[in-house]
N, C-alpha and C positions, 0 to 999 in steps of 0.2 A: 721373915712374916711370920710370925704364928699365929694360927687361926686360919690362914687361907692357902691353904694347899691347891696347885695350881696344876695340875697334869695335860697331858694331850688324852682324847676320851680314845676309849678300845675300841675296835672294828665291831663289836659288842653293841660297844653305846653305840652308835654310828647306826648299826643294823636295825636297830630297838628305839631310833625313833621315828615318834611316829608320822611326820614328817616323810622322811626318806620311808619308810611301809608304804605310805602313799603315793608317793614320786615310782617307786617300785613296781605296783599293782599296776600303776596307771600306764608302764611302759613293758609290762609283763617281762619283768626281771624276778627268777625263782633264786633265789637266798642261798639255798644250798649250790648254786650253781656258778655265783657270784660267789660265794667261799670256795668252790672250788678254783675259779679261776685266779682269783687272789691268791691261794698256796702255791699253786704252779707257776706264777711268776714271782714269788717272795724263792724258793728251790730256785730257780733257773738263776736271779738277780745274788743268789747265796754262792752258787756253780760256780755265774761268770768272775766274781770275786776271788771266789777262790785260784780260779785258774790264770786270774791276773798276777797273782800276790804267788804265785808256783816259779 
């Protein structure tokens, strides 16, 4: 498909979306806290995968 690159949106793309920002504001979700939680979950999943692979 020339000229039609499809890709998944990045986390930054999603968190910069105006609708997502409105929802986060309404739910009192702070971006930095959400990003920390996502990073922690990612680290834990990687560690678990490494543990299972050993």
